[in-house]
C-alpha positions as CSV (number, residue, x, y, z in Angstrom):
1,M,10.7,-18.3,-13.5
2,P,7.5,-17.5,-15.6
3,R,5.8,-15.7,-12.6
4,Q,9.1,-13.5,-12.6
5,I,8.8,-12.8,-16.4
6,A,5.1,-12.0,-15.8
7,F,5.7,-9.8,-13.2
8,W,8.4,-7.8,-15.1
9,V,6.1,-7.4,-17.9
10,L,3.1,-6.3,-16.1
11,Y,5.4,-3.9,-14.1
12,A,6.9,-2.5,-17.3
13,T,3.5,-2.2,-19.0
14,A,2.0,-0.2,-15.8
15,K,5.0,2.2,-15.6
16,L,5.4,2.7,-19.5
17,L,1.6,2.8,-20.7
18,V,-0.9,2.7,-17.8
19,A,0.8,5.5,-15.7
20,P,0.7,8.0,-18.5
21,L,-3.0,7.2,-19.4
22,L,-3.9,7.5,-15.9
23,R,-2.3,11.1,-15.8
24,L,-4.1,11.8,-19.1
25,A,-7.6,10.8,-17.7
26,F,-7.2,12.1,-14.2
27,R,-5.2,15.0,-12.5
28,V,-2.9,13.0,-10.5
29,R,-1.1,14.8,-7.9
30,V,2.0,13.2,-6.2
31,A,3.9,14.5,-3.3
32,G,6.9,13.5,-1.0
33,R,8.4,11.0,-3.6
34,E,11.8,12.3,-2.8
35,H,11.2,10.7,0.8
36,V,11.1,7.2,-0.7
37,P,14.2,5.4,0.1
38,L,15.3,3.7,-3.0
39,T,17.3,0.9,-1.5
40,G,17.1,-1.3,1.9
41,G,14.3,-2.7,3.6
42,L,11.1,-0.3,3.7
43,L,7.7,-1.1,4.9
44,V,5.1,1.0,3.2
45,V,1.6,1.6,5.0
46,S,-1.3,3.1,3.2
47,N,-4.9,3.8,3.6
48,H,-7.2,1.8,1.5
49,I,-10.3,3.5,-0.2
50,S,-10.8,1.7,-3.4
51,F,-9.7,-1.4,-5.4
52,A,-7.8,0.8,-7.5
53,D,-5.3,1.7,-4.7
54,P,-2.7,-1.1,-5.2
55,P,-2.1,-0.6,-8.8
56,I,-2.0,3.1,-8.7
57,L,0.2,3.3,-5.7
58,G,2.4,0.5,-7.5
59,M,2.5,2.8,-10.6
60,F,3.8,5.8,-8.7
61,L,6.1,4.3,-5.7
62,P,9.4,4.6,-7.3
63,R,10.7,1.0,-6.4
64,T,9.3,-2.4,-6.8
65,C,7.6,-4.0,-3.8
66,W,6.0,-7.0,-2.4
67,W,2.2,-6.6,-1.4
68,L,0.2,-8.2,1.5
69,A,-3.1,-9.2,0.2
70,M,-6.1,-11.0,1.2
71,R,-6.2,-14.9,0.9
72,E,-9.4,-14.7,-0.7
73,L,-7.7,-12.9,-3.7
74,F,-5.8,-16.0,-4.4
75,E,-9.0,-18.0,-4.6
76,H,-10.5,-15.9,-7.5
77,W,-10.7,-17.4,-10.8
78,L,-9.1,-14.5,-12.4
79,F,-7.5,-12.5,-9.8
80,G,-5.5,-15.3,-8.3
81,S,-3.2,-15.7,-11.1
82,L,-2.5,-12.2,-11.3
83,A,-1.9,-11.8,-7.7
84,R,0.6,-14.7,-7.9
85,S,2.3,-12.8,-10.5
86,T,2.7,-9.6,-8.9
87,R,4.6,-10.4,-5.7
88,C,1.6,-10.8,-3.3
89,I,1.9,-12.4,-0.1
90,P,-1.5,-14.1,0.9
91,V,-3.0,-13.0,4.4
92,D,-5.6,-14.9,6.4
93,R,-7.6,-12.1,7.8
94,E,-9.6,-14.3,10.1
95,K,-6.7,-14.9,12.4
96,G,-3.2,-13.9,13.2
97,D,-1.4,-15.0,10.1
98,V,2.1,-15.9,11.4
99,T,3.1,-17.2,8.1
100,A,2.4,-14.1,6.4
101,V,4.2,-11.9,9.0
102,R,7.4,-14.1,8.6
103,E,7.4,-14.0,5.0
104,A,7.0,-10.1,5.1
105,V,9.5,-9.9,7.8
106,R,11.9,-12.0,5.6
107,K,11.6,-10.1,2.6
108,L,12.2,-6.7,4.6
109,R,15.2,-7.9,6.1
110,A,16.6,-8.9,2.8
111,G,16.3,-5.2,1.6
112,E,12.9,-5.6,-0.1
113,C,10.2,-3.1,-0.1
114,V,6.7,-4.4,1.4
115,V,3.2,-2.8,1.2
116,I,0.6,-3.1,3.7
117,F,-2.8,-1.7,4.0
118,P,-3.0,-1.5,7.8
119,E,-6.8,-1.0,8.1
120,G,-7.4,-4.8,6.9
121,G,-9.5,-3.8,4.0
122,I,-11.3,-0.9,2.2
123,R,-12.5,1.6,4.6
124,V,-14.1,4.8,3.8
125,G,-16.1,7.4,5.7
126,D,-16.9,6.3,9.4
127,Q,-15.1,3.0,8.8
128,S,-11.8,4.8,7.9
129,A,-9.0,4.9,10.7
130,L,-8.0,8.5,9.5
131,H,-11.5,9.9,9.1
132,G,-13.7,7.9,11.2
133,D,-13.9,5.4,14.0
134,G,-11.9,2.6,12.1
135,E,-8.9,0.9,13.6
136,F,-5.6,-0.1,12.3
137,K,-4.5,-3.9,12.6
138,E,-1.6,-4.7,14.7
139,G,0.2,-6.7,12.0
140,A,1.8,-3.5,10.3
141,S,3.6,-2.2,13.6
142,A,4.5,-5.8,14.5
143,I,6.2,-6.6,11.1
144,A,8.0,-3.1,11.2
145,R,9.4,-3.9,14.5
146,M,10.4,-7.2,13.9
147,A,12.2,-6.3,10.8
148,H,13.6,-3.2,12.3
149,V,13.2,-1.4,9.1
150,P,11.7,2.3,8.4
151,V,8.0,2.7,7.8
152,L,6.8,5.0,5.1
153,P,3.2,6.2,5.5
154,V,1.3,7.0,2.2
155,V,-2.2,8.6,1.9
156,L,-4.2,8.2,-1.2
157,N,-7.3,10.3,-1.7
158,G,-9.8,10.5,-4.8
159,T,-8.9,6.7,-6.3
160,R,-12.6,5.9,-6.0
161,A,-13.2,8.2,-8.9
162,T,-11.7,5.4,-11.0
163,Y,-15.0,3.7,-10.5
164,D,-17.1,5.8,-12.9
165,W,-16.3,5.3,-16.6
166,R,-17.3,8.9,-17.3
167,N,-14.4,10.0,-15.1
168,W,-12.0,8.4,-17.7
169,F,-13.1,10.5,-20.7
170,F,-14.8,13.9,-19.5
171,R,-14.3,15.0,-15.9
172,R,-10.5,14.4,-15.0
173,P,-11.2,14.3,-11.3
174,V,-8.0,14.6,-8.9
175,I,-6.3,11.6,-7.5
176,R,-4.0,12.6,-4.8
177,I,-1.0,10.3,-3.5
178,H,1.1,11.8,-0.7
179,F,4.3,10.2,0.6
180,G,5.3,10.9,4.1
181,E,8.6,10.9,5.7
182,P,10.0,7.4,6.8
183,F,10.2,6.9,10.5
184,H,11.2,3.9,12.9
185,L,8.8,2.4,15.5
186,D,10.1,2.1,19.2
187,R,10.8,-1.7,19.6
188,H,10.5,-1.0,23.3
189,I,6.9,0.1,23.5
190,S,4.0,-2.2,23.6
191,R,2.3,-3.5,20.3
192,E,-0.8,-1.1,21.0
193,E,1.4,1.8,21.6
194,A,3.1,1.2,18.1
195,T,0.0,0.8,16.5
196,E,-1.2,4.1,17.7
197,S,1.9,5.6,16.9
198,L,1.5,4.5,13.1
199,R,-2.0,5.7,13.0
200,S,-0.8,9.1,14.5
201,H,1.8,9.5,11.7
202,M,-0.9,8.6,9.0
203,A,-3.4,11.2,10.6
204,D,-0.9,13.9,10.6
205,L,0.1,13.2,7.0
206,S,-3.6,12.9,5.9
207,A,-4.2,16.5,7.3
208,K,-1.6,18.0,5.2
209,E,-2.4,19.8,2.0
210,L,-1.2,18.8,-1.2
């Protein structure tokens, strides 16, 4: 119960106070929010370019969600408590974490929204699966097919600008959040083919102009 209260307090604060402040400091461009199903199980997949991605995506995603987050976050003296209070599911990135996959599938089958960053961490430049030689982990496609829920691709751009304090007061750089159209992954193709299909959808969305 205390964690549920903490979650709703943090969520309401982000929606009512932090999101307007972010729009004031940055030129936030959001496209495709009408594509987001407001009910039913939904797996949101997004690229990951900065530590600011989860809170920014959470502020502009029009429904509450669960997050697959690296296990190390839960071991941090400060962010551990925050992770446990914001509906995060710990993932061991060193191995195929069956427990995390099952928990995500259980949430999705119960009609919840789950967010995953399939690149397995922050990836920019040549390490990015969208703009370089990076790859998507197979967990996202496996979860989507096991839960048999739609996948919603999201592409973030410009969130690394939040690292520079001067951008918060003087420059107002652009942050872009692009929601694509939900789609289903074929349950009868291989995991590798499903992962490539997911990457292709993300790449197509990334190529579109806001």
